[in-house]
N, C-alpha and C positions, 0 to 999 in steps of 0.2 A: 504493498499499500505505500500511497504518495503521504499521505499523511503522518508524521510521528508523534502520536499522542498516546501516551503511556496510561495505562491501566490505572484503576483506581477504587478501592472498596466502596467508595461513593458514588462513582457515576457506571463501574462496571455490574453488570447482571448477567446470569446466565442464558444462552441459548437452548429456544425450547422449535417445536415443531411447530408449534399452532402460529408462527406467526412468517411474513415474506424478509426477505436479506435482503441488500441492494450492497455488491460490492464490484468498487471501483479501485479499478489497481490500473499497473504501469508501473514502466520500467524504463534506465535507457539502458540500450546495447551498441555494441559496436556496429552494427547493421540496421538500427532503428531505434524508433521510441515506439510504446506503445501505449493505450489508453483504451481500455476494456473495460466497458460494467456487464454485470450480470446481475440479473434480480433472480431469487430463488425461495422455493415454499418448499420443506422436508415434509411436510403432513397433509391437510387435507385445505385446498385454499376454500375462498369464500364464493360463490358463483361470480360479484361483482372482481374479485381479484385478478379469477379467470379471467374473465372479457377483458377488463380494461388490460393486464398482462397481453392478450391475444390480439388487441388493438393496437397498442403498441407496436407490438410485433408486426402487423401487417402493413405501419406506416413504414420500419425501417425497411422493410422489406422491397416495400413500392418504392423509394427511393433509391433503394440500391440497386433495384434494374431498370431506372428508368434509362428510357436513350432520349438526348437533347439535343439540341445544334450545337455548335463550338460557340465560344464567346456569350454566353446566358450566365449570366448574375445567381450566383447561391440561391439571394433573394425570390428568382422568379421561380424554384422549383420547388422551394421550401414548404408549401403546402402539400406534398404528395405524402411526407412524413407525420402532417398533421389529420388527414383526412379520413381515416378509420376511426378516430377517436372523436372529431367533429361528428362524423354519421348520427353520433349520439348525444351530442351538445357536452363531449368534454373536450380537457385541452391540457397545457404544459408550460410552465411562465418562464420559460429559459430559451435561448437556442437551440437548433437543431442540430450544430456541428460548429465547428473550428479547427483551423488548418492544423498541421502539427509537424511539429521541425523534427531534423536528425540534431541533436545533441542541442539542439533549441529549447525555445520554449515550449511546453506540450501544449500548451493555445497560444499557437503561432499566427501572429496578424501575416499577410492579409487576406487571407484566405478562410471562406465560411460558405455560411447561408444565410449572412446578414445581408439589410439593403444597401451597408457600406461596403460590404465586401466586394474583390475584384471579382471580376470572371473567370468561371471556372474554364482550364484547359488543361491540354492531358499533362501526367507526370506528378499535377498536384495532390497533395495527403491530406484529407478532410477527416473527420469522425463523422459519424450520422449516427446521433443519438436523444430519437424521441422517448418521453417518461410518462408518468402520471403518477400524482401524488394526491394523497387525503393526507391532510393534517391532520398527526396524531395517530393517525389508525396505519399506513403502509404507506411505500413511494413504489413507484416500478422507474428504471430505465434500461434501456437495452444500448449498450454503446458499440458500434465498430468502428476503425481505422479501416480506411475505405481509398485506391489509388483511381484520380479519372484516370480515363485509359479511352483509347479511340474504337465507335463502337463497329459492330460488321455489318455495316449499311453499306450502302451505291454511296452516296456522298457521306463524305467526312464527319459524322456526327461521334458524343462522346457518352461514354455511361460509367458507371464504377466495377472496379473491381475489387470486392470485400478482401483484404490479408488478415483480420483478424479469427485466427482459424479456434473460435468454441463455442461451444453445444449450445444452444438456448436450452430451457426448463422446459423440458417434454411434461412435465406435472403441472403447467402451467398455461398448457398451450389449449383452447379448445378448435379440434379442425374441425368443426361444424362453420366456424367464421370466414374459414381461411379456402380464396379461390383456388381452382384447381395449377391456375400458373403462379401463386404464392406457395404451395405445397410442391409444384416442379422445381421451382426456385430454391426451397427449404432443402430439399432430398439431392438437388445435383453442390449444396453449398456440404451438408454432412458427406456427400461420396467427396469432394475434398479434403476438407477436416482428418477422414477416416486416410486417404491416401499421401497426405503429405507429414501429418502429424503421428497414426500409426506405427509405420516404423523406426522413427523414433524413439516413439517409447518404449517398443522392442528392443531398440538396439541397446536403451542404457538399462533390460530386463527390469521395469517399472510395470511387475504384471498389473497387478492390481489397477493402475491410474488407466491400461491399455486395454482391460475388461470394461472396465467405466466407459470408456471411449466409445467403444464398440456399441455400447448398451445405450450409450445417448444419441450415437448417431446412426441407431435404424431406419431405415426408411419409413 
């Protein structure tokens, strides 16, 4: 974790299986900087928690798989991440993503999805991180790092390649809300995670982690 807070008897409490946990993680590595958020529930989520999580995931997927013209400003496509929440009168009060530097700021200006960010172009790294929060109850955010790449279109359009290879929490996904295209995207993403992360876990003989990865990336 990026935050260096120490636990104390006054503020610390035990984790339970009865609530959601939001884990915002990141690190500086020789070959890049990571900023990945996952939200999990180890017990039985409420219908609202499950729907809200699924709609946040739908927004994450819809923006990640978007194909758009070159020189499009991030602010012009940001609403794709919000629409599944807007559909049922929900929203979140923060930006949808920010540029990510390499050994620079994790929040790296001037890339992102706000009105004052520069137009997106191939080679830029940005986070994609919709969320939903209920004060005093729970918080959801799903954050990935994405690379702006050229799309396989006749004219040179752009799209995103998600480079964060971490499964989403199956326990919180309501499949009935997802479109066939969103499920197809999810399965392709899971296939990529298995292909790239699986062999490395086996190389390090991390059998428990490898088993978890296989279970978490089932089609």
